[in-house]
N, C-alpha and C positions, 0 to 999 in steps of 0.2 A: 723753550718754545721753538727755537730756530731748528728747522729740519734741513738736511742737505737736499737740495732740489736740483742738483746738477750744476753745470757751468753757468747757465743763465737762470738766475734765481727769482727774478722779479717778473711780475705781471700786474695787470690792473686790478681794481677792486672786484669787478665781476668775475675775472679769471680766478682770483683767490677763492671766491665763493664756490666756484665750480670745482676747483682742485680740492677744497675742503670736503665737498660732498662726495667726490670720488674716493677720497681717503677714508671716509666713514663706511664704505661698503665692506662688509665682513669678507676677509680673505685678501684685501688689498694691503700690501705692506707700505707702499709709498708711491708718490707721483713725482717723476723727474722731468723737469722742463728742459727741452733740448733747444734747438735753434729757433730763432724768430725770423719770420719772413714778412717784411713790410709790404703793404699794398695788396695783399692777397686776401681772399675770402673763402669760407668753407661752403658758400652757396648763397643764392639770392635770398633776400629777406631774412638773413640770420643776424641775430642780436649779439652784441658783445657778451662774452661769457658762454656762448654755445659751444658744445663739445661734440666732436664726431669721432666715433670709433672706426679705426681703419683696418685693423687686423691683428692677428696673433704673431708673437715673436717668442723666441726662447726666453722663458722666465716671466712673461707678461704679455701686455697688449700695447699697441701703438694707436695713437689718436692725435687729433689736432684741436686746438682751442682758438676760438675767434677772440681777438683783442681789439682795442680801439685803434691800433695802428697796423693790424694785419693778422697773421696767424702765428701760433707757437706750436711746435711739435711737442708731444708728451709721450712718455713711456710710463705705463702703469705696471708697477712690479707687484706680482701676486704670489701668494704662498703655493697654491696649486694651479699652475697654468691650464690644466685640463679640466678645471672645475666649470661645469655648465652653469651653475648658479651664479658665479662671479661674472661670467660672460653675459648672462641674461641681465644682471643688474647694471653692468656697464652699458649694455645696449639700450636699457631704459633711459639712461642719462644722455644717450647720443641722439642727435637730431636725426630725423627721418627724412629721406629723400622724398620730394613730392611725387605722387603717382601721376602718371601721364594718361 
């Protein structure tokens, strides 16, 4: 059951739920946890476990995850990085910026 998640492998319960949901998206090979930054937030009124898609990278997508202690950077490895369907499904899991 243990999957390699990168150097930093642990997250809180809500973060694990979000990562599991991201991994269930067809086309996603895995989610790698990168560095943790304490005391930061992905935005106002964001709950623990919220995910924000930040952009494309070679081989996948970059995002951040809100945790109880700050944020964690994530890399979402995908089979076909140019797949519009995978990007759309990741965007559906991502929090939306409030409109002004």
